[in-house]
LUMLUM-645406 format. One record per residue: x, z, y of N, C-alpha, C, O, CB in turn. Coordinates in steps of 0.001 Angstrom, whole numbers, padded with zeros to 6 digits, always signed. Glycine has a CB too. Example, Ala and Ser with C-alpha at 12.3 -4.5 7.8 and 13.67 -1.06 7.14 Angstrom:
<atoms>
+013190+007800-005690+012300+007800-004500+013200+007800-003300+014236+008465-003319+011308+009046-004473
+012850+007080-002250+013670+007140-001060+012900+007870+000030+013409+008039+001138+014084+005725-000598
</atoms>
This chain:
<atoms>
+110170-013575+143944+109009-012684+143779+109314-011643+142743+109885-011961+141700+107748-013470+143383
+108933-010359+143009+109176-009266+142059+108234-009411+140888+107077-009792+141066+108997-007880+142733
+108732-009102+139641+107944-009213+138414+107558-007835+137913+108335-006887+138026+108723-009975+137330
+106376-007724+137367+105880-006438+136851+106482-006169+135487+106766-007092+134723+104333-006428+136766
+106677-004864+135185+107187-004479+133865+106156-004836+132816+104967-004658+133083+107526-002963+133807
+106521-005327+131639+105564-005874+130682+104952-004844+129762+104061-005223+129002+106220-006913+129866
+105351-003532+129750+104900-002638+128652+103597-001912+128877+103063-001337+127928+105929-001630+128395
+103045-001904+130103+101751-001254+130288+101117-001720+131557+101779-002175+132490+101890+000256+130299
+099759-001590+131571+099021-001940+132776+099321-000962+133888+099335-001350+135056+097525-001980+132500
+099562+000297+133561+099869+001276+134593+101205+000963+135218+101386+001192+136414+099866+002692+134024
+102166+000437+134437+103464+000061+134993+103313-001112+135920+103978-001205+136951+104460-000269+133886
+102395-002040+135526+102154-003194+136391+101632-002752+137734+102107-003215+138771+101174-004163+135744
+100663-001866+137729+100101-001375+138986+101114-000577+139762+101144-000651+140991+098871-000531+138729
+101967+000202+139066+102980+000984+139764+103965+000092+140445+104406+000403+141552+103697+001909+138816
+104347-001050+139808+105290-001984+140412+104668-002607+141633+105336-002795+142650+105716-003067+139415
+103384-002931+141541+102685-003510+142696+102697-002548+143874+102904-002958+145016+101236-003872+142328
+102470-001235+143586+102455-000257+144675+103831-000101+145288+103947+000080+146500+101953+001093+144177
+104897-000170+144460+106248+000045+144990+106724-001096+145847+107645-000903+146641+107216+000256+143871
+106143-002293+145731+106560-003448+146552+105473-003832+147545+105274-005007+147853+106900-004658+145656
+104775-002814+148040+103634-003082+148939+104065-003776+150215+103308-004567+150777+102916-001785+149289
+105278-003489+150682+105732-004128+151932+105850-005622+151752+105457-006391+152629+107081-003549+152390
+106403-006050+150589+106531-007484+150357+105178-008136+150172+104985-009280+150584+107401-007750+149147
+104237-007433+149561+102907-008001+149350+102193-008206+150667+101434-009162+150825+102076-007104+148439
+102434-007304+151626+101806-007496+152943+102310-008764+153614+101563-009434+154327+102074-006287+153847
+103571-009090+153387+104116-010309+153968+103617-011536+153218+103492-012620+153786+105643-010269+153959
+103326-011343+151902+102871-012463+151101+101550-012112+150435+101562-011673+149285+103926-012847+150051
+100411-012284+151098+099107-011888+150570+098790-012536+149236+098118-011941+148394+098030-012231+151557
+099270-013745+149045+098954-014414+147784+099555-013674+146612+098969-013651+145530+099450-015851+147800
+100739-013057+146811+101357-012274+145722+100504-011090+145347+100396-010721+144178+102749-011793+146123
+099899-010501+146360+099062-009347+146068+097883-009760+145211+097546-009106+144224+098578-008686+147358
+097278-010835+145602+096120-011285+144863+096501-011634+143452+095793-011313+142497+095476-012468+145542
+097679-012326+143328+098092-012729+141993+098454-011525+141125+098117-011492+139942+099271-013682+142078
+099148-010522+141715+099543-009339+140937+098336-008500+140548+098262-008023+139416+100533-008485+141730
+097381-008306+141467+096207-007483+141193+095332-008133+140142+094842-007483+139219+095405-007243+142470
+095145-009464+140310+094311-010145+139315+094977-010125+137958+094304-010035+136931+094028-011589+139737
+096334-010210+137946+097052-010165+136657+096849-008831+135967+096647-008801+134753+098554-010419+136862
+096895-007730+136694+096675-006401+136110+095271-006278+135543+095064-005752+134449+096911-005308+137157
+094279-006794+136341+092916-006682+135857+092713-007530+134616+091997-007133+133697+091931-007089+136940
+093343-008703+134587+093210-009589+133435+093823-008970+132189+093252-009056+131102+093862-010935+133722
+095000-008339+132348+095622-007684+131194+094742-006553+130667+094624-006370+129456+097011-007140+131570
+094130-005802+131563+093256-004710+131131+092060-005229+130355+091675-004659+129334+092782-003903+132330
+091446-006368+130868+090302-006923+130162+090682-007449+128794+089944-007258+127828+089674-008023+130974
+091830-008112+128701+092275-008643+127412+092545-007514+126419+092203-007604+125239+093537-009498+127594
+093160-006463+126921+093470-005346+126015+092188-004692+125511+092118-004299+124346+094357-004298+126726
+091180-004568+126361+089911-003986+125927+089226-004859+124889+088602-004356+123955+088988-003778+127120
+089351-006208+125063+088744-007093+124075+089449-007016+122734+088808-007136+121691+088753-008518+124575
+090781-006814+122747+091536-006769+121496+091293-005477+120729+091281-005488+119498+093017-006928+121774
+091096-004342+121445+090935-003036+120784+089656-002359+121259+089708-001481+122120+092158-002122+121061
+088529-002746+120721+087256-002106+121147+087227-000651+120723+087731-000303+119655+086029-002850+120549
+086648+000192+121542+086541+001624+121287+085286+001899+120480+084197+001474+120866+086528+002425+122609
+085423+002611+119358+084282+002952+118521+083622+004212+119061+084296+005200+119351+084712+003147+117046
+082332+004174+119193+081599+005318+119711+080765+005970+118614+080016+006910+118881+080706+004895+120876
+080889+005478+117379+080126+006086+116288+080805+007364+115840+082024+007475+115969+079980+005109+115102
+080053+008353+115310+080588+009640+114867+079883+010053+113583+078714+009738+113361+080416+010731+115968
+080628+010768+112744+080088+011270+111486+079787+012753+111635+080645+013511+112085+081075+011020+110313
+078620+013167+111275+078237+014577+111409+079064+015438+110471+079200+015119+109290+076734+014768+111121
+079623+016542+110996+080443+017447+110190+079582+018218+109203+078458+018611+109515+081217+018421+111087
+080133+018435+107982+079391+019190+106963+079273+020652+107379+080229+021204+107923+080085+019079+105578
+078131+021297+107142+077970+022712+107538+078895+023603+106730+079145+023306+105562+076508+023171+107353
+079425+024702+107309+080334+025599+106584+079602+026292+105447+078395+026517+105539+080945+026647+107538
+080316+026638+104364+079656+027320+103244+079167+028691+103666+079776+029322+104530+080608+027447+102047
+078081+029166+103076+077558+030502+103443+078537+031599+103066+079277+031465+102092+076203+030764+102759
+078545+032681+103830+079432+033819+103594+078753+034791+102652+077602+035176+102861+079813+034521+104921
+079475+035185+101615+078941+036145+100653+079379+037539+101071+080557+037881+100962+079417+035820+099203
+078432+038349+101550+078742+039688+102030+078581+040751+100946+079010+041890+101132+077864+040026+103205
+077979+040397+099835+077675+041407+098805+078950+042018+098244+079076+043240+098170+076850+040787+097666
+079906+041160+097844+081143+041684+097263+081982+042448+098264+082702+043376+097896+081956+040563+096687
+081895+042058+099548+082717+042730+100560+082333+044184+100725+083197+045061+100742+082599+042021+101891
+081035+044447+100848+080617+045830+101047+080880+046667+099804+081274+047829+099912+079137+045890+101416
+080666+046086+098617+080910+046841+097390+082378+047206+097272+082718+048324+096884+080464+046041+096164
+083268+046239+097615+084696+046531+097548+085103+047616+098524+085927+048475+098212+085497+045284+097816
+084508+047565+099723+084834+048589+100716+084372+049961+100240+085082+050949+100426+084191+048252+102073
+083184+050034+099625+082687+051304+099123+083597+051842+098030+083887+053038+097995+081262+051152+098598
+084048+050971+097144+084932+051399+096057+086248+051933+096616+086770+052939+096135+085201+050233+095084
+086775+051262+097623+088021+051733+098233+087821+053086+098909+088697+053950+098858+088540+050707+099252
+086672+053261+099536+086392+054523+100222+086280+055672+099225+086826+056754+099444+085099+054410+101045
+085563+055423+098121+085442+056454+097080+086809+056781+096499+087119+057949+096261+084484+055993+095960
+087631+055756+096268+088968+055991+095724+089813+056831+096671+090582+057685+096228+089668+054664+095443
+089673+056594+097971+090448+057384+098939+089990+058843+098949+090805+059750+099117+090317+056781+100353
+088679+059068+098768+088173+060446+098723+088605+061153+097441+088814+062366+097436+086641+060456+098835
+088736+060396+096364+089224+060995+095121+090676+061447+095286+091051+062531+094839+089101+059992+093946
+091480+060616+095923+092867+060995+096200+092918+062223+097106+093764+063100+096929+093629+059823+096847
+092011+062276+098073+091955+063432+098981+091656+064714+098222+092262+065751+098495+090896+063213+100066
+090720+064656+097262+090385+065838+096468+091566+066262+095599+091909+067443+095554+089153+065563+095592
+092183+065318+094917+093313+065652+094053+094481+066216+094864+095218+067075+094380+093764+064415+093269
+094646+065736+096082+095701+066284+096945+095365+067708+097377+096254+068552+097493+095902+065391+098185
+094072+067976+097616+093653+069308+098069+093876+070363+096995+094148+071519+097320+092182+069291+098477
+093767+069991+095721+093892+070984+094647+095293+071015+094037+095582+071871+093202+092872+070699+093557
+096152+070104+094440+097502+070100+093884+098295+071281+094435+098101+071691+095579+098221+068770+094202
+099181+071818+093620+100007+072943+094046+099318+074283+094029+099886+075264+094509+100504+072695+095395
+098110+074363+093492+097359+075627+093457+097410+076287+092082+096691+077257+091846+095905+075385+093853
+098235+075790+091179+098360+076355+089831+096991+076444+089169+096596+077478+088630+099025+077752+089879
+096274+075303+089233+094930+075191+088660+093908+076134+089290+092838+076354+088722+094992+075453+087190
+094223+076684+090444+093319+077577+091150+093753+079024+091117+093206+079843+091855+091958+077463+090579
+094727+079367+090279+095196+080754+090206+095849+081202+091507+095823+082387+091840+096181+080916+089056
+096438+080255+092249+097123+080595+093496+096290+080236+094724+096816+080222+095838+098467+079885+093560
+095004+079947+094542+094173+079502+095658+093740+080663+096537+093314+081709+096047+092953+078765+095143
+093857+080460+097844+093305+081393+098817+091882+080957+099170+091419+079915+098706+094202+081466+100093
+091203+081733+099973+089854+081354+100380+089878+080047+101157+088978+079220+101014+089212+082461+101224
+090899+079861+101973+091014+078611+102718+091189+077433+101762+090612+076367+101975+092192+078678+103707
+091995+077628+100696+092178+076570+099698+090864+076264+098983+090540+075102+098739+093255+076974+098675
+090113+077307+098650+088830+077114+097981+087869+076314+098847+087180+075419+098358+088212+078459+097622
+087826+076639+100132+086928+075932+101052+087348+074476+101210+086500+073585+101237+086907+076625+102424
+088648+074232+101312+089133+072863+101476+088816+072012+100239+088388+070865+100363+090649+072865+101745
+089028+072579+099054+088741+071843+097828+087243+071560+097691+086848+070465+097289+089246+072626+096609
+086420+072540+098023+084977+072353+097911+084489+071271+098876+083639+070455+098521+084245+073675+098181
+085030+071268+100103+084621+070259+101086+085035+068864+100625+084269+067912+100778+085234+070568+102471
+086241+068729+100061+086703+067428+099579+085856+066958+098401+085552+065770+098293+088183+067498+099173
+085472+067879+097519+084630+067510+096383+083251+067054+096855+082700+066092+096319+084494+068691+095409
+082692+067735+097849+081370+067345+098352+081402+065970+099012+080442+065209+098894+080855+068385+099347
+082480+065645+099696+082624+064310+100269+082622+063246+099178+081947+062224+099293+083910+064218+101093
+083390+063501+098115+083465+062538+097017+082117+062397+096322+081690+061284+096016+084537+062961+096007
+081450+063512+096072+080150+063469+095401+079129+062688+096226+078353+061904+095680+079638+064891+095139
+079131+062905+097548+078178+062214+098419+078458+060710+098465+077533+059900+098420+078229+062803+099837
+079738+060345+098557+080097+058927+098636+079778+058196+097340+079475+057003+097355+081580+058772+098966
+079846+058912+096214+079585+058290+094915+078107+058191+094595+077735+057629+093565+080278+059061+093830
+077262+058722+095454+075829+058582+095232+075036+059854+095366+073806+059829+095321+075598+058028+093908
+075723+060969+095530+075009+062223+095716+074584+062854+094407+075005+062430+093331+073810+062005+096577
+073747+063868+094511+073301+064625+093344+072550+063732+092365+071689+062947+092760+072416+065793+093774
+072882+063861+091095+072218+063072+090061+072742+061664+089915+072142+060859+089201+070776+063014+090340
+073863+061335+090580+074396+059974+090484+074958+059673+089099+074958+058518+088672+075476+059761+091531
+075436+060694+088392+075975+060512+087048+074831+060547+086046+074019+061473+086059+077033+061601+086716
+074762+059542+085177+073711+059468+084169+074356+059534+082788+075057+058611+082375+072864+058165+084330
+074110+060641+082076+074686+060845+080748+073678+060566+079640+073950+060842+078472+075211+062263+080618
+072525+060024+079994+071484+059812+078989+071660+058498+078240+071066+058322+077176+070120+059845+079643
+072448+057583+078756+072649+056294+078115+074110+056040+077833+074820+056929+077363+072092+055185+078971
+074574+054813+078120+075983+054480+077891+076947+055333+078721+078128+055438+078388+076214+053019+078199
+076449+055938+079793+077321+056775+080619+077904+057953+079877+078928+058499+080286+076572+057270+081805
+077261+058358+078782+077781+059480+077999+079150+059174+077408+079966+060077+077222+076810+059838+076885
+079402+057901+077113+080687+057528+076513+081866+057843+077432+082994+058019+076970+080689+056046+076167
+081596+057911+078737+082687+058197+079679+083201+059624+079537+084297+059932+080005+082221+057959+081112
+082426+060500+078899+082890+061872+078669+083912+061952+077541+084675+062913+077454+081710+062777+078354
+083923+060951+076689+084772+060983+075501+086254+061091+075868+086731+060415+076779+084534+059734+074654
+086969+061951+075147+088412+062013+075329+088937+063420+075558+088213+064411+075454+088807+061151+076472
+090192+063465+075865+090900+064728+076127+091184+064800+077621+091886+063949+078168+092236+064834+075288
+090643+065807+078270+090750+065967+079718+091632+067175+080040+091574+068204+079366+089344+066129+080360
+092434+067026+081066+093294+068128+081505+092712+068756+082767+092399+068058+083732+094746+067633+081760
+092574+070061+082751+092056+070778+083916+093148+070875+084976+094235+071390+084713+091547+072194+083519
+092851+070377+086177+093813+070481+087275+093382+071521+088310+094179+071941+089149+093990+069122+087949
+092104+071932+088242+091644+072928+089216+090355+073575+088734+089454+072910+088223+091433+072283+090603
+090294+074894+088911+089055+075644+088705+088962+076704+089790+089847+077547+089930+089004+076292+087277
+087883+076650+090554+087719+077651+091611+087547+079041+091015+087819+080035+091689+086514+077307+092500
+087099+079130+089754+086877+080432+089126+088189+081159+088854+088198+082387+088771+086103+080263+087827
+089290+080436+088714+090565+081079+088426+091073+081919+089598+091982+082731+089427+091594+080035+088063
+090502+081733+090769+090939+082542+091913+090562+084006+091730+091043+084873+092459+090329+082005+093211
+089693+084278+090746+089324+085662+090456+090419+086396+089692+090325+087599+089445+088030+085702+089663
+091472+085643+089317+092635+086192+088602+092292+086664+087194+092966+087541+086653+093228+087346+089386
+091241+086086+086594+090953+086356+085191+090802+085025+084477+090379+084034+085074+089670+087234+085028
+091152+085006+083188+091036+083780+082420+089592+083424+082130+089300+082300+081719+091799+083902+081133
+088689+084362+082337+087271+084081+082148+086613+083510+083381+085434+083158+083348+086556+085322+081738
+087353+083412+084468+086768+082884+085684+085698+083805+086227+085930+085000+086406+086195+081513+085439
+084525+083252+086488+083421+084056+086996+082824+084957+085928+082050+085861+086241+082348+083162+087562
+083174+084721+084678+082727+085573+083585+083853+086537+083216+085010+086276+083545+082294+084723+082355
+083539+087650+082535+084597+088580+082138+085631+087899+081248+085290+087086+080389+083999+089787+081413
+086882+088237+081463+087956+087659+080671+089224+088446+080879+089293+089278+081783+088173+086189+081029
+090237+088202+080056+091497+088930+080213+092142+088627+081552+092205+087468+081962+092461+088583+079081
+092622+089661+082242+093249+089425+083548+094644+088854+083386+095291+089028+082353+093308+090720+084361
+095097+088164+084435+096460+087668+084478+097242+088522+085475+096687+089015+086456+096502+086151+084867
+098513+088684+085214+099334+089481+086128+100187+090456+085358+100395+090298+084155+098464+090228+087134
+100681+091466+086049+101630+092388+085450+100990+093380+084484+101649+093844+083554+102343+093133+086526
+099696+093717+084692+099067+094685+083805+098963+094140+082376+099150+094876+081407+097677+095059+084331
+098670+092870+082262+098611+092226+080949+099431+090948+081051+098968+089970+081639+097119+091928+080501
+100635+090933+080492+101548+089797+080705+101105+088553+079949+101677+088202+078916+102961+090173+080280
+100096+087902+080468+099631+086639+079895+099884+085543+080924+099416+085619+082060+098107+086708+079496
+100622+084537+080516+100889+083399+081394+100051+082222+080925+100124+081815+079766+102405+083033+081407
+099265+081688+081826+098388+080574+081496+099160+079264+081593+099761+078953+082621+097157+080550+082428
+099131+078508+080505+099746+077186+080508+098710+076102+080793+097777+076315+081568+100437+076917+079169
+098875+074952+080169+097935+073853+080374+096584+074187+079748+096497+074885+078738+098493+072544+079781
+095543+073669+080377+094183+073840+079871+093581+072447+079678+093619+071612+080582+093306+074715+080853
+093036+072216+078512+092437+070921+078197+090989+071108+077754+090577+072190+077336+093247+070195+077100
+090243+070030+077858+088880+070008+077341+088735+068739+076503+088850+067620+077003+087813+070058+078507
+088480+068948+075219+088360+067820+074292+086891+067615+073967+086208+068529+073506+089189+068061+072989
+086415+066400+074216+084995+066104+074046+084827+064952+073072+085449+063900+073220+084334+065769+075400
+083976+065163+072072+083606+064131+071115+082105+063897+071246+081304+064744+070850+083999+064538+069648
+081725+062751+071800+080309+062507+072092+079511+062217+070826+078290+062373+070830+080165+061343+073069
+080165+061800+069743+079443+061510+068505+079057+062792+067778+077912+062953+067353+080290+060626+067590
+080022+063708+067636+079744+064967+066945+079198+066043+067864+078791+067109+067403+080989+065470+066281
+079187+065766+069184+078747+066720+070201+079615+067987+070198+079119+069099+070379+077276+067090+069974
+080908+067789+069990+081861+068905+070050+082538+068929+071418+082932+067892+071952+082926+068789+068917
+082663+070130+071971+083385+070343+073218+084291+071551+073012+083818+072677+072856+082401+070557+074434
+085602+071303+073013+086587+072357+072776+087412+072595+074033+087983+071666+074604+087506+071991+071592
+087464+073847+074450+088382+074242+075512+089681+074716+074861+089682+075663+074075+087757+075363+076421
+090775+074052+075194+092072+074332+074579+092982+074937+075648+093262+074304+076666+092709+073029+073959
+093430+076140+075411+094198+076895+076408+095572+077236+075823+095673+077832+074750+093437+078198+076839
+096611+076853+076539+097971+077230+076140+098342+078538+076826+098203+078670+078042+098996+076107+076499
+098812+079502+076045+099115+080840+076551+100519+081258+076156+101057+080819+075140+098096+081857+076032
+101102+082122+076985+102364+082779+076647+102140+084287+076770+101849+084794+077853+103545+082290+077583
+102280+084994+075654+102036+086434+075624+103359+087165+075707+104235+086998+074858+101264+086845+074347
+103491+087975+076738+104711+088739+076919+104855+089830+075876+103863+090300+075319+104745+089341+078297
+106087+090230+075612+106372+091293+074626+107531+092113+075149+108323+091626+075955+106703+090699+073203
+107644+093381+074691+108754+094238+075150+110101+093642+074750+110253+093040+073687+108617+095665+074568
+111065+093831+075640+112417+093342+075353+112967+094095+074146+112733+095299+074045+113358+093515+076592
+113668+093467+073246+114209+092099+073272+113360+091091+072534+113845+090009+072203+115579+092087+072691
+112099+091414+072265+111228+090477+071547+110871+089324+072483+110405+089569+073596+109932+091193+071024
+111076+088085+072068+110736+086954+072941+109229+086815+073088+108481+087274+072225+111332+085648+072391
+108778+086199+074154+107335+086002+074331+106771+085113+073231+107469+084270+072667+107037+085388+075710
+105536+085315+072953+104847+084554+071911+104039+083436+072568+103221+083677+073455+103922+085480+071055
+104286+082223+072116+103531+081078+072612+102407+080768+071629+102605+080755+070414+104455+079837+072812
+101232+080521+072181+100079+080269+071323+099118+079318+072026+099141+079165+073247+099364+081592+070953
+098280+078689+071223+097214+077826+071726+095891+078353+071220+095687+078485+070013+097424+076349+071292
+094991+078656+072140+093658+079144+071776+092649+078008+071956+092579+077383+073015+093256+080390+072641
+091882+077758+070916+090857+076713+070961+089483+077358+070883+089138+077988+069884+091047+075687+069807
+088711+077197+071936+087347+077735+071992+086389+076592+071695+086163+075720+072534+087036+078392+073394
+085828+076608+070488+084974+075510+070033+083538+075722+070478+083007+076830+070403+085036+075373+068510
+082914+074641+070944+081521+074666+071379+080803+073431+070845+081433+072429+070505+081423+074733+072927
+079517+073516+070779+078633+072367+070626+077949+072142+071974+077665+073095+072699+077579+072592+069468
+077687+070879+072302+077056+070622+073598+075863+069698+073440+075733+068967+072458+078064+070016+074581
+075008+069756+074430+073858+068864+074526+073654+068495+075985+073987+069263+076887+072578+069523+073932
+073102+067312+076202+072848+066844+077565+071511+067398+078038+070509+067322+077327+072858+065286+077637
+071508+067952+079234+070310+068515+079849+069992+067689+081095+070808+067586+082011+070505+070037+080204
+068802+067108+081114+068462+066250+082247+069265+064966+082183+069444+064383+081114+068714+066975+083582
+069748+064531+083339+070540+063292+083374+072032+063546+083480+072828+062765+082958+070102+062434+084532
+072428+064628+084147+073861+064870+084365+074298+066276+083987+075440+066653+084246+074207+064618+085804
+073408+067061+083379+073762+068421+082990+074258+068486+081545+073851+067688+080702+072564+069344+083170
+075134+069439+081276+075663+069664+079935+075538+071149+079616+075991+071999+080383+077149+069185+079821
+074923+071451+078483+074810+072835+078029+075716+073020+076824+075677+072222+075887+073332+073203+077679
+076538+074073+076843+077462+074331+075747+077089+075646+075062+076638+076595+075703+078925+074372+076259
+077289+075677+073750+077035+076872+072956+078304+077203+072169+078799+076392+071387+075810+076668+071997
+078812+078405+072393+080062+078834+071774+079888+079011+070265+078858+079488+069789+080553+080146+072411
+080941+078605+069520+080923+078754+068069+082029+079661+067556+081754+080614+066826+081037+077408+067416
+083281+079383+067925+084374+080204+067420+085623+079987+068263+085729+079022+069020+084659+079883+065942
+086577+080924+068107+087884+080833+068762+088968+080855+067681+088970+081708+066793+088089+082006+069792
+089887+079893+067782+090997+079802+066839+092298+079865+067623+092461+079178+068632+090918+078493+065989
+093223+080697+067152+094523+080856+067817+095611+080351+066871+095676+080738+065705+094781+082358+068221
+096462+079475+067409+097583+078931+066636+098870+079209+067386+099025+078811+068540+097412+077403+066381
+099807+079902+066717+101086+080220+067346+101982+078986+067373+101820+078050+066589+101786+081377+066602
+102936+079020+068308+103860+077900+068483+105291+078428+068454+105518+079622+068260+103577+077139+069816
+106231+077548+068644+107636+077951+068708+108142+078483+067380+107924+077875+066332+107829+078999+069778
+108829+079639+067434+109423+080224+066228+108379+080726+065239+108683+080939+064066+110341+081360+066606
+107149+080915+065710+106077+081402+064835+105097+080289+064469+103971+080557+064050+105326+082551+065509
+105526+079060+064627+104623+077939+064374+104205+077845+062922+103176+077248+062605+105271+076651+064791
+105014+078442+062018+104680+078356+060589+103492+079232+060209+102945+079079+059117+105882+078749+059752
+103083+080137+061078+101942+080991+060754+100654+080172+060762+100506+079261+061576+101839+082167+061752
+099726+080487+059866+098455+079738+059824+097596+080084+061030+097763+081145+061631+097680+080039+058516
+096683+079197+061381+095770+079492+062494+094953+080741+062209+094589+081020+061067+094835+078303+062755
+094676+081477+063260+093913+082711+063140+092577+082530+063838+092523+082213+065026+094691+083914+063735
+091497+082735+063088+090176+082656+063690+089780+084034+064184+089703+084984+063405+089134+082107+062686
+089535+084137+065458+089189+085416+066071+087747+085753+065716+086857+084929+065929+089388+085375+067617
+087496+086943+065181+086112+087307+064840+085212+087257+066064+085583+087691+067154+086063+088706+064217
+084051+086731+065859+083097+086617+066961+082354+087933+067141+081903+088550+066176+082101+085465+066709
+082239+088343+068383+081500+089565+068703+080014+089310+068500+079498+088307+068993+081786+090033+070162
+079326+090169+067804+077885+089975+067628+077170+089856+068964+077541+090502+069944+077289+091126+066825
+076151+089027+068987+075438+088763+070239+074873+090030+070864+074835+090155+072088+074319+087774+070000
+074427+090982+070023+073834+092191+070591+074869+093126+071198+074521+094073+071903+073056+092923+069534
+076156+092855+070919+077216+093663+071510+077912+092950+072674+078771+093525+073343+078236+094028+070447
+077542+091737+072895+078148+090994+073998+077560+091436+075331+076401+091847+075395+077949+089484+073805
+078353+091353+076391+077775+091580+077723+076681+090555+077999+076767+089415+077543+078871+091507+078820
+075688+090944+078718+074561+090047+078979+074970+088810+079762+074299+087779+079701+073478+090782+079732
+076091+088914+080509+076529+087764+081298+077615+086965+080594+078235+086099+081210+077029+088221+082650
+077858+087240+079311+078882+086503+078579+078401+086283+077145+078975+086802+076188+080246+087263+078601
+077337+085503+077030+076734+085268+075720+077406+084147+074947+077048+083893+073797+075279+084956+075880
+078360+083480+075547+079044+082384+074866+078477+081019+075166+079040+080015+074730+079006+082605+073409
+077390+080948+075892+076801+079664+076271+076868+079518+077784+077058+080490+078515+075331+079547+075769
+076712+078314+078222+076747+078063+079658+076340+076632+079943+076152+075839+079020+078144+078347+080231
+076204+076302+081203+075825+074959+081619+076687+074533+082797+077149+075360+083583+074325+074896+081986
+076890+073246+082902+077540+072686+084084+076986+071296+084329+076469+070647+083419+079088+072644+083916
+077098+070855+085555+076627+069527+085938+077829+068650+086247+078747+069060+086957+075666+069600+087161
+077812+067454+085712+078862+066475+086016+078469+065774+087310+077521+064989+087328+079058+065438+084836
+079182+066051+088375+078832+065504+089692+079617+064257+090053+079233+063524+090964+079051+066544+090750
+080712+064008+089350+081469+062762+089563+082177+062431+088260+082719+063315+087598+082503+062897+090756
+082172+061144+087892+082786+060731+086635+083200+059272+086724+082387+058400+087034+081820+060950+085451
+084479+059015+086446+084942+057638+086297+085918+057595+085118+085945+058516+084302+085619+057113+087622
+086700+056556+085029+087558+056397+083867+088676+057401+083752+089219+057575+082660+088130+055064+083875
+089052+058077+084839+090190+059002+084761+089985+060328+085480+090878+061175+085453+091394+058344+085318
+088847+060534+086116+088613+061769+086870+087194+062257+086629+086252+061468+086551+088860+061549+088384
+087060+063575+086512+085739+064176+086306+085641+065441+087152+086563+066257+087177+085490+064496+084791
+084516+065594+087843+084249+066775+088657+082977+067417+088124+081971+066738+087920+084112+066413+090183
+083024+068733+087896+081847+069445+087404+081615+070682+088260+082527+071204+088902+082015+069835+085911
+080350+071140+088250+079975+072386+088925+079210+073235+087919+078203+072805+087359+079109+072114+090223
+079713+074460+087699+079146+075335+086684+077902+076050+087138+077512+075986+088304+080150+076330+086261
+077281+076738+086190+076047+077453+086498+076283+078677+087363+075327+079306+087817+075357+077862+085227
+077546+079026+087598+077856+080118+088527+078624+079621+089744+079306+080383+090429+078659+081203+087818
+078496+078337+089988+079111+077768+091178+080557+077357+091024+081195+076973+092005+079015+078725+092269
+081099+077428+089800+082510+077068+089617+082705+075558+089814+081983+074739+089245+083003+077496+088207
+083674+075230+090615+084074+073828+090796+085284+073567+089908+086285+074279+089986+084401+073507+092308
+085189+072552+089070+086303+072211+088191+086622+070729+088342+085726+069896+088475+085974+072557+086713
+087908+070416+088320+088377+069033+088437+089253+068739+087229+090198+069473+086941+089163+068797+089781
+088931+067656+086525+089685+067220+085346+090228+065816+085565+089643+065014+086292+088801+067261+084078
+091359+065534+084923+091877+064169+084837+092098+063862+083362+092366+064758+082562+093212+063993+085670
+091982+062601+083020+092140+062217+081628+093572+062476+081183+094511+062183+081923+091764+060738+081423
+093748+063009+080011+095091+063386+079525+095675+062265+078663+096793+062389+078162+095031+064717+078708
</atoms>
């Protein structure tokens, strides 16, 4: 008589099926083999009962969406700031800007201002004033496209008629003393063989906060300090023109609104529409 393989009930049944011809000749073998398979299955079920109990899975923790949206907004604002700085780069602080360059810079600035909260988003009435503190470098002024150092206001022209080369321009702000100084590096041309004269002009102002994001400046004095071979000369204070002799549109005071401000970048718009972009120096 053929014997079933001992390692599984399925093997036992498979062996029974493979010897079906012999089982037909010997019916008792069939009965014995089939009953043996069923008996092994019952014994195995008794030895290893199947558990039907289940433990409820713990619910997943809630998703915090607050930080996600804030991070995305910060990244978006940062990308717009890079876009603005890229738009004004290579324009020689605005002296080389065409009308197309002016429009592109203005559009990029408006995108950044809107993303940061729109008009009035900067608050200089409280702790936000401290963010103005420091020495800022001017990277762009739309007013310089007028080809004068005064921008939209009267000022000495740049070019061949008056050989003045504009160097770096800084704005130094002290929030405690309310001092705002515009510091301009200049190179004054001279007839050959006299070398050009390098000088730094400091235009001192006092400022006050107007509203929440406006700044009003009042001119006090201009000091010129020579550099290079003439650095030993003492600073020269330029006499101030009496107010009654000043042009009505150049009284020495002005206002601008801070439309964007963070730890390293500042965007302002002047009372004559001048767009200026500063980075911390």
